[in-house]
N, C-alpha and C positions, 0 to 999 in steps of 0.2 A: 039354926038361924045365925046364928052368932058364924058358923062354917061359911055357908052360903054368901055373908057379908065379906068376909075375907077373899073371895073368891072373887066375889066381884070389884073388888077394889085392887085386887091385885093385875085383874085382866084390863081395870081402864089404865093403870099404870103403864101397863106392856103397852097397850094401844098409843097412849100420848110421846113414850121415847119411841116407838117405830114409827109415830107421826113426826117427832122432833127427828129424827135419823134421814127421813125419807128427804124432810123441807132442805134439810143443809147438806144435802150430800153434791148437788147440783153448783155447790158454790166453793165445796170443799177443793182443796188441791189435789186430793186423790180421787177425785169422780171418778170412774170407768172412763165418758166419755172424753175425759180433758186429764189424760196421767199425771204424773210428773217426770221430771225427768230420771229421780231414782226410782220411781213404778215402773217406767219403758224401758230402761236400760236391766230391771233384774227380770222383768219378763222376757226379755229377749236371750238373756243369760240362761233363763230355766230350759228355753228351746235347745242354747248349744253353745258351750262353755266357752266359745268362742265368737265374739261379736267385732265385725270390723263394720265402720260407720260407711252408708255410701256416699260422705261431701267430699271423699279425699280421692276417689277415684284412680287417680293420674299417681297418687302419690303412692296409696294402699290399696289395689282394688278387694274389694268384698271376694272375690275368688281366690285370695289367699288364705282365706281364714284356714281352710286345710292344713298351709305350712308350718302357721300359731300353734295349731291344737296339737300335732306331731313334734316339735318343740318341747311343748306342757308336758306331754305324757312322758318326757324323759326324766323331771321333776319328781317322780313318783307318788305322791301328794294330790288333789284335787285345785286343778288352776282355772281360773276364771281373767280370761283377758279380753279385753277392749280397747279398741283404737279408734279412737274419737279425732274430731280436731280441735287443736290444741286449744282454743276458744271456750270449746264446752267444758272444760275442768274450772273454769274460773281462778282464781287466785291459788286455791289448794285444791293437788288433785284428790290427797289424803281424805280429803273430806268425801266427797264424790265416792269414795271407795266406802268408806265408811259406810255412808245411805244407802247404797246398791247390796251392800254385804246385808244389812238391817230387815231393807226387804226381801232379800234371798231368800236368807234365813241356813244359809248352808256353809259348812265350814272347807278352810280350804287358801290356800295363797290367790289373793286379788290384784291384777296388773293392770295397770292405768298406762297405754301406748298414746302417743299424737303422732302425726306428721314432722313434730319437733325432737322426738326421741323418748326416752323411758321415761315418765312423770314419778312415777309412786309404784310401790310394791308393795303391802300389807298382807299376813299373814293373820287368820282367824281360827283359831278350835287347829292347829294342825303346827309341827314342830318342826320347822326348815332352817335348822341354822344358815347364818352368812346373807340374810335376805338383803338387810340393810346394806351392808358392803355391799353386796354384790349390783345392789342401785348405786350407791357413789361411786365402782369401779367403773360399770357403764357410764355413766355422765363425764368421768374424767379420761376416761381413755379413748372411747369410741367417735372419730373423727367426724366433723362437724356434717358430714352427707353421708352418713350412714342412713339407711334407711331404716323403719320402725320393725321390718322382718326379719334386718341383721344385727339390731341392739337386742331384739327378743332375742336371736339363738346366742348371742354374746351372754346376756344375762345367765341364761340354763347353763352356758357350760361355766362359769364365774361360780353359780352355785353348786353344779354338781362336781366341781375341785375340790374341795374341802379349804379351798387355799383363798375364799372370799376375804376375810380382812386384812394377808397378806400384800395380795393383788389390788385390794383399797388402798393401799398406803401407798406403795409403790406409782401408783397410778395419781394420788394426791400429790406426789412429790413431783415426778417428774410434770404436773400440769405449772405446778408453781415456779420451776425453775423455765418454764417454758413462758410465763408472765401470760400474756394475752392472744400471744401469738396460737393461734388453735390447728397447727403444725399441717401436714398432709392430708388431702383430703384422699378417702379411699377409693373412688370412683374416677374417670378419665370423665373432664367435660369440655364443651365444645372449646372451650381457651388454651385447655392445656392440648388439646389433639391439634389444634394450629401449631402450639410451642410443639410437638414431634414431629408435626410433617414441616418443621421450618430446618431445624435440626437434620431431619431424615435427610433434606435436602444437600445441606453442608457437605453430609458426607459420604452421600451418594456421589458426588460429583468432585468433592473438595478432598477427597482421601487417595482416591485411586488416580485424580491428576497431580497431586503430589507427589506421590509413590514415582508415578511415569517420570516427571520433570529431574528427582531427585536420582534415579535411575542412570537417566541417559545422561545427565552431570557427569555421574561417577564412573559411567562408562566410557565417556569423551576426554576423561582426565585422567582415565587406565590408559587408555590409547596413544595419548597423548605422551603420558610419560615412556611407553614400553618405544615409541617410535623418537623420543629424546635418548633413549637407552639404546640404541638400535646407531645413531648417528644422526638423526635428523635428515632434514634437505639432501639431496645428492646436488656438489658443488662440482661446475664443471671448469678446470681452469682455463684462463685465456691465453694465448699465446703472451709474452711477454717481449713488449717491444723496447725499446734504449730511448723512450723520448724525456727531452732535456729540457730543463724550463718546469714551471711552476704551473699547476693550472689554477685553477679557482678553488677556492676551500670546499671540502667534504666531508662529512662523517665527522663534525663538530671537531675541527683542525687538521683534518687528514687534507692536501689537495688532490682533488680529481683530474686523471690524466691516465694515459697507457701504459704505466709503467707495469712493475711489475706488481703484482699483488691483486691486480684488477680482474674481476670476475663474472660472469654473467650466472644467472640461476637457471633450473627447471623444479619442476617437483619431485619431489624423491617421495623417501619416506613420514616425512608430516602427515597425520592422519586425515585432515582435513575434514569437511561435514560426514556427519555421523550418517552411517547407511541406511536406505531407507529397509532394505532386506531385514535389517536385524531391527528397525524403527516398528514394521507394523506388526511382527509379536508381543512386542511389548505394549503398543496399543491393545492387540487382544487381552491380551492378561490384565491390564487396567481396565477393561471394561467386563472381562469375567469379576474383578474383584466388587467392583460396583453393583456388581447384579449379586455376587454374595452379601452385599452388606444391607442392598435391598430387600433384598429376600429375610435377614437378619433383623431389621426392622420392625419387617410386618409377622413376624414372629413374636418380637419384643411388646413392640404397641400393636399388641392383637384386637383389644375393647372395640366392640360394635355397637353400643348402648350406653347411657349413661346410667347407672342406677345398678340394681338389683337382679333383673331380667325381667323381673314381672312387668305382663303386659294386659292391661285392661279389658276385657271382653264388652259389646254389644250390651249385652247384661247389667254389666257395672256400672258403665256412662248413662244408660236411663234409669236407672234404680232412683236417685232421688226425684226426677222427674214426675214419673209415675206417681212415687212416693205424695209429693207435694200438691202435684195434678188431683189425685183422688181425694185428698182431704179440702180442697178449696171444692170440690162438686158436691161435698154435704154444709162446708162450713164456711162462709166466706170470710172467715180470721181463723189461719192456720196458725197454730207454734207447731216449733221444729221440735218434736219430743227429745231430741240427744242433745238438747242445750238448756241451759240453766235458762229457768223462765221468769221473766223481770216485770210480768203481770199477775195481778193477784186476780183472786174471784171478779171482784168486784167490777174494777178494771178489764177484766174479758165482756161482762156480761152490758156493761156500758156499751163498748164498742160492736158489737153484735145486735144491739138495740138499734144504733146510730147507725151502723152497716143498712140495716132493714127500714131504717125512713128516710134515705136519699133517694132521690127519683131519676140518678143514672145508678149502673151496676158499679161498684169497685167493692176490691178484694184487698185482704192484708195477708200477707207471710212475713213472720217472722224466722227468719232463717239467716244464717250467715252464709256466703259467700267468699269460701276461703277461694285462693288462686290454684289448687289443687282440683277442686271440683271441675263437674262434665263439662262447664262453660267459660275453664281456666279465670273465673274470677270475675266475667262481666256480667252483669246486671241485666241489663239489655239481653242478652242470648239467653241465658237464663230464663228474663220473661216471653220472648219471643218461641221457646218450647213448653212454655206451660200453655200460653195461647192456643198455641197447635192441638195441645192433650185436651184441652178444654173447649173449645170448638165454639167459644162463645166471644164477645166483646164484653172488655172492662177497662177501668181505671187500678191498674195494677200499682200495690204498691208493695217495696219489699223495705223492711225492716230489721236491721241486723242487733239478735238481742245480746252483743258482747260491746259492741263498740256505741249501740244506739242510733247509727245513722240510717237516712231515711229517700230511699229512690222512688220516683214515680215515671211506670211508663203507660200512656193512655193509648188505648186500643179501641178504637172508632168510637172513644164516647164524646157526646158533643158536651164538654167541656173544656172550656179556654184556657187552653197550659200554661199562656202567657200569664196568666193571672196567679197560678199555683206556682212560679218561681221564685224559688227563696221563701215560703209560705210554709209552716212559718221560717223566720230568718236565719234562724241555729239548727236547722231539720237536720244539714250535712254532717255536725256534729254536736251532739245535745250535752255531753258529758255524761255525769252517771247513770248507766243505761236503766240501773235498776231504779231510779227517784222519777228520769223525764221521759221515757221512751212513751207510758202510758198517756202520760199527760200532751206531749207533742203529736202521737196519732190522732188523740180525742183534736186537738185544736185544726190535725191538718183537716179532717173530716167535715169541721167547721166552716175553712175554707170553700173544700171542694162545695160545702153546701150551697155559700156565697156566691161563688168563682160564674161568672156571663157565661150563658151558652150558647155553645156555635150552631151556626144552620146545620152544617154534616161534620160529621168525627173523623177525624183526621189520625192516619195512621204511621208508627214512626217507621224510620226508614230502617232496610233490615240491616241488623250490624255484621260485624264480618266474623265467619265460621270461627269455632276457638282452632287452633291447635291439634293437627292429629296425633296422640297419647301418645303410639310409637315412635312415628316420626320426630318428634320431641325429643323422645331419650336416644333417637339414632346419630349417631357420631358422623360427620365427614371421613372420604374416604383419604387414608396417610399420605396419599401421594396426590392429593388435590389442595387447594387451600394455599397452603404458606410454602408448599414443597419450592414453587419455581424460583420463589426469591431466593430460599437456602440454596438453592443450585447456584443461583447469580452469584451470591455470596461467597460461596463453597469456591468460587473460580479464582473471583481474589484473596479470598486466605488460600488456597493453593498457591499464587503465584507467590504472596508474601510469606509466606514459610519458605518456600524455596531460596527467597531470597537470601531468608535470615540462614540458613543452613550453608548457602552456599560464602554465603559471609563469614559464617561462623568457623567453613570447613577451610577458609582464606588465611583469616587469624592464626588458628592451630598450626595453618601449614609454615605460615610466618616465626612463629614461636618457637615450633621445633628444628626451623633451620638455626635459629639464633642460638637455641642451648646444644644445639649439637655439639660434643664435643668437636675437636679440632684436631688433625693428626699432626704426629712428633716430625719434626723436620730436622736437618744436621744437628748434629753432635746433642741429640733430644732436645733441642727447642723446638717450639712450639711454632707451629705450621703458621702462617698469618690466616686469614676469614677469606673465604672462599666459597659463596654464595651462588645457585646455579639460574638465579635471576637476578642481579642486582640492581639495586634502583639507579635515578643518574645522582638524585643527592648523592648517596651511598661512593659511587664512583667516582664525584668528584671529592669528597671528602677523605676515599681512602690515595686519592691520587695525590694529591699534596702531602698527605701524611709522609706515600711509600719515598717519593720522592726528596722532599727535604732529609727524611733520614738515610739516602744511597747518598745526599751529599754530605751529610753529617760524618756518614762510613768512609766517603773517600778523604776525606778532611783529617779521620782521626787514623788511616792507615800509615803504619809504618815504612813499610817495606814491603807489599805483595807482591806478586811473581808477576813481572811484566805482563803474560797472558792473561790473566786476573783483573789485572788495572787498566790496561787496553777496552778488553768485552765491558767492564763496569761503565767506564768514559761513552764508549760505544752506545751503550742502554739508553744512559743518561742526556747524551744528545739525542737519541733517537725517541725518547720518551718529550721532549724538549721540544721537536719538531712537530709530533701529534697533538701538545696541549697549549704550547705556547707561542701561538705563531708571529705576537707582539713583542719577544723577547723582552717581556715586563715584568719577567718572575712572579705572574699570576697567570692563573687557568683561565684561556679566553672564554668568554663566554657562552658563546658558540661551540665550547666542543661537546661531540656527540657520545653517545653510549659505546661507540668502536673504538671510536680513539682515547676513551680513557679506558676506557680496559686495556686496550692494548700497553699504555702506558701506563697501569699496575702492573703488567706482565712482566714489562721490561724493567720498570722500579725494582719488581722482585728479585727478577733475575742479576740482574747488577749488582746486588745485595748478594747473592749465594756465591754471584763469581770473586766475590772479594774474602768471602767464608770458607765457601768448599769449591774450588775451580772446576775441578772434574763433573761435578754435578750440576753446573749450568749452563750446559752446551743443550738441551734440552729442558721440555715444560711437557707437562701433561696434555696429551692430544684430546681429552674428553672435557678438562674444563682448564685451559691455562691459569686460572688464577690459583689452583691446589699447588704452583711452584712446581719446584724439581724435577724431576721423571728421572729415577735413579735405574730404573727397571723397564723393559719392554713387554707386551702382551700382545697374543695375535688379534687381531680385530680390522674389519673392514674400515679402508679407508674413506671419505671424505668424496671422493672423485667415482664412489661407487663400482670402485676394482676389484678383483682380487683378495683375499682376507692375508693381513702379512702383521708381521712384524710393527709394532708401534711403540713413542715411551707412554708410560704410563708413574704416575706419581702410588707411592706404597699404598692408598688406598684404595686404587682402582683396581692395584692388581689383581687385591686379594677379591674384589667384587667390583664392576663398573657401576662409578655413577653417574648422576644425572649430567648430560651435556649442558655446558656455558648454552643459555640464551638470551639473548639479548634484543630491547628494543631498535628497531631502525631507525637510524639519525634523520632521519625525512617527517618522523611522525612526532618529533619535537620532548620525545621522551612517553609521549603516551599513546604510541601504539600497542598492539600483541608482538610478544616475545617471541622469536623464531630464532631455531640453531647460528651461533655465530659462523660459523664456517658459510652458511649461505646469502652473508653480509657481505659487499664490498669495502674494500682495502686488504693492507697487510696480515692484520692478524688473520683472519681468515686462511690463511696458507699453515698455521699450528695444526689445522685438521687434520693435515696431508703428513703431520711428524716432522715437519723442517724443523731445523735449528733456530737456537736464537742468536748468531751469526747472520743465517740467513735473513733473520726477521730485521737487523737492524740495516742488512743492507734491501733489502725491500722499501724499507720507512728512507730511507736517504734516495732509492733513485726514484720510488712515489713522489717527495717532493724537489727532485731534481737538485741532489746535494751530494757532494763529491769529497 
C-alpha cells in the first residue's frame, strides 16, 4: 500500500506539472506558434549557417547567401552569419549573437551584418585570434558605401592575415587623422558619374583643341622666323626722281615725295596665312587625339553599376510579401520574427481578442519598412502587394517595431478614414516602442470601433511603382549628362590655355632678347643694343640718347680726320631732319618707327665715324641697328635679285640673325611687325647694302635739302 501511495502521488504531481506547462505555453515568449527573435534566427541557422533577411533585397539579396558561405569557409571554424536590417539588432548586436547562440547551442564564430556594415562578431567554444581586432579594422577601414558582402570579405581577409591587431591600429590612427571625413567611396554613384562625364567632356575637346592651337601658333612663328631670316618681303625700288621741296610729313618725321628712297611693295617671302594643306592633317591629328582620350576615359571610368554587382531575383523581391501574406491569412496579428518583439504575451492576446470582436476586418503587421525593401520603403506599396496576395478587403495597420510608428491603409472597409486621421494623435511617432506600441495599437482599435461607418468602402489610390532594383543601381553612360557642358567648358579652357601659352612665350622671348649678350664693337667696345622688333618707346628713348651722345662726341673730338668729321656731321644733320622737323631740339610727337630707327642708325654711324672712320661706311643689312659692317657675306638682296656680297656685322657673318622688323608709321605704333625693307623711306635702301653716305644723301633729297 505504501508503494502504491507513492506511485499515485507521483502520478498526480506529474499531471499537475504537465497541465501547468500546457497552460503557460501559449502566453510564453517561446511558444511554437509565436517564436521569439532568438528562437526564429536560431532555427534558420540550424537549416543553413548563413541567413540573409528578406527585408533588404535591394542591398543584400537572399540569393547572395552562397557568397557569404564561401567566404565563411575560409576561416576554418564553424561560422554562422546573419544579415538583417540594422533595426533588428536593437542597441547591441552582441546581445543578439549571445541569445542566438544559446538557442542554437553550437560552438563557432557568430557574425552579425546589416545594411550598414559589420555590427558584431563573437566566438563561442572556438579559438580564432584577431576576431575583435578584425571587427574594429573593418569598421574603420571600409568605405561608407561598402556592401555587407564586401565588408564580410574584408573581415575574413583581416582575420586570415594574422596581422589583425596591427591593421586595426593602423586603421584607427588613419581614421583619427581624417577626423569626420569619410574619405572616398568604394563605388561610383550617380553624382560621381556626372563629375566623370563633365571631366571627360573637358578633356575630349579641350586637350586636342589646345594642342591644335599651340601647334599652329608655333609653326606659324617658325614660318615667320624663317621668312625673316630669308630677308622678308621683296622690295621693288622705284625710279629716283629729283623732286625739290618738301612734301607733307610721313613716317613720323620724314616727308613724303618722289625722292630717293621711296618704294612700292609686293608680297614676297612673308609667310602669310597658315596653309590649309598643312592645317587639315593637324585637325585630323587633333580628332584622333580626342578619340584616344575618349577611349581611355571609357576604360578608366568603366563602372556600369553602383554596388558590388549583386542583383536581386524575382523570388528575392517577393519573399517578404509572401511571408507576411501567409502569416496574415492565419492570424490577423502578424509579428515580424526577425525584429525584436515589443509586445508581450498579454498584449498579443488582447490585440487578437479585440481584432476578432471588431465588426470590420482589420489586420496588423508589426514589421519595419526599410528603404532597401522590395517596396523601396513605401508602406502604401507594401500594403497593395499584401492586399493582392490576401485577396480580401481589410483595414491594414502597419506598425514599426523599432520606431513605434503606425500607418493605416484602408482597402474597401466601411470605416470613415477622416475620423482616424491622427488618432491617436501621436501614432506617427510614439517614443520608445517597447513601452508605447502595444498601448497605441490598443487605442487605435478603440478608435476603429468608434469610427462612423461609411455607406460604401473606398480604396486608396494606387501608389507609384518602386524603382527597378537593377536600374536603380545602373549608372548613366559616360558620354551623357554633363558630357556636353564639359565640352563647352573645354572649348573655353582651350582658348584660355592657348592665350596663356602665347603670352608666356612672348614674355620669354622678350626676356631672352633683353638678356642676350651684345656683340663687341670696335676696339673691344660693346655694341649698342639692337632688338629685331623695337617698340616705339624704346626707339624714342634710344634716339634721344644716341643723338645726345653724337653731339657730345663731336664737341669733345680734338682733331678728327676731315673725312670722319664730315660724315659725323652729315649723320647728325640727317637724323635731325628725320625726327626734329621743328628744329626745337626735341623729338617730334608724330615721329614714327621708321624715322626713329633711321635716326638711331645715323647717330650710331656718326659716332663710329669719329672713332673708326673706315668702319663707318656701311651698316649690317640684316639689322642696321647692329651697327658697323666690317665684313661682307653672300646673301640675296632685298630686291629679289641674284645672291651677292652684302655688308654684315661680325655676329651675322657667323650666323644670320633675324631681320629688323618695324611697325608701319600709319598704324600709330600698334600694327603688326613687317621687315623694314618693305616700308617706305630712305631706311629701306640699307636692305640693298647701300652705304651711310648714300643714306644721308637720300634723306636730304627726301626732305628737299641740298
